[in-house]
N, C-alpha and C positions, 0 to 999 in steps of 0.2 A: 112814213109810206103807206100805199093804199093796200085794202083789202089782197090785192090780187098778189101781194109777196108776203102774205101770211104763210106761217108754217103750216104745216099738216098736223092735223090733229086725228089720231086714231078714233073711229068711228065707236069702238067698244073699250073703252080704257080696262074692265075686268078681262076681256080676252088679251089684251096687249099684255098684261100682267104675267097671264098663264103662258103665251108666248115666249116673254123673257125667261122665265122659269125655266121652260123647256129648252129653250136656246143655250141657258146656263148652262144645264147638264151636259146637252151635247158637247159644248166648250170643252167641259171638265173631261169629259170621255176621251175627248178627241187629244187634249193634252195628257191623259194619263197614257195613250197609246203612243205619242210623239210624232202623231200624223201630223206633219207640218201643213199639208193642203187642206186638210180639215178642220186645223185651228184657226186658219187665216179666214175660211170660209163662214165658219161659226163666229168668230171674233167681229166681223163685218156684219153680220148679221144680227148679234149681239147689241154691238155699237149702235146700230141703225136703231134699231128697237128702243133702245136707252135715251137714244136723243128724240126719238118721237114721242118717247115718255118726260121731254124736259130735264132728263137727269145728264148732260152732257159731259159735267164732270166725273161722273160713272164711265159713261161711256170712253172717253179719253183713257181712263184708269185700265178698262178692259182691253181696248185695242194696242195702246203704246208699247206694252211689252213686246207685242209680236211684229213690230215694224221690219225688224230685220228678215224673218220668216217671210213677209210678205216681197221684200226686196228680192228675195232668193227663188221666188214663183213668179216672174212676170209674164210666163205663158198661161197661167191657171186664172181664168176668167174672174174666180171671186175674188183675185189680187185687185182687181180693177174696182170693184166694189168695195172692198176696204180701204183703198184710197180715198175714194169719195165719201163714205161713211167717217172716216178719219178727219177729213177737210171738214165735213159738217157740222161735227161736233165742235170743232175748234172755230167755225165761223160762229155758232152760236154761243160760243164762250167770249164772242169779242175780238178773237185772234184772227183776223182777216190777213194779215201778211204771213202766218204760218200755213192758215187754208188755201191761198192760192196756188203755191206750186204743187201741192197735194191733189187740187182740183185739175191742175194741168197735166199731172202724171196721170190721173184715171184718164183723161181725156187721150193722152198719148199712147198710153197702153191700149186702149180701145179702140183708137183709130188704126193701130198697127195690125191688130188681130181682128178686125171685123166686127167688133161687140158694139154693134149700133145702140141695142139699149142701153147699155150702161153710160156710153159716149153721151147721149140724147140727157140720161139723168144727170151727170156729172156736169153736163153743159148747163143744164137748168138750174142747178143747184149753186153754180159758179155764177150764173148771172145773178141770183138771186143774193148771193154774198155782195157782188159789185153793187147792186143796187142799193142795198142797206150802206152801203159806203158812200153813195151820191155819185158812183162811177157809171154814170147811164150810158155812155158810147158803149163801153165795154160791156155793160151788162146786155145793151141791144144785142150787140155781135152774139154774146152765148145764146140768147134766147133764140135769135134767128137761126142758128145752126141747131138748137135743139127741136125747132118747129119744123126745119127742112128735115129732118131725121124722122121726127116722129110723122110726118107726112107721108113720105117716102115708105115707112113701115105700116101706115095705114093704122098707127097707135092712135087710141083715143085720149091720150094725155097730151096729142097737139093742141088740145083746147085750153089746156093749162097753160102752153108755151104761149099762145095767142093771148092771152088773157094777162100774162106778164107784159106782152110787148105792148097791148093796148095801154095798162097800166104806165109803162113808162112814158108812152106818147103824153098821155094827162100831164105825169110830172114834168115834160118837159116844154108842155104847152102846144103841142103839136095837133 
């Protein structure tokens, strides 16, 4: 794969570690209170941060116990973030077959509720997962959808989606 498919690296690793510690505390507090919505929210955030820190197995261990809570809260926007974070951890663990339906779940929840930002993010991650597997047509479809959403929103991350599409074109010789 080309650099366009490289993983995100936190610009400040020390800050990422502090954010992980803070989020871990928030998750523990939400668990102590039995606040399912906050648990899903903080588990998604913590899982995403751990994945960014290249600690996917730990991210999976944090999120997996909360899947039933996420399933029970489809109207809660952090649930879409949860499915995307869980899918991304699975993707980077090489478990693409398990990740794909979770990316799809994040996309479908987002589309149904009009959560365009998370839909674009889930499509971008799903496209990366597909590109890693050599499924270039599927990756292109996801990157194009992410690009269209991001352009419509005026999101500066549209440039990332465009770079991914350009990278696919290079790979396929177009």
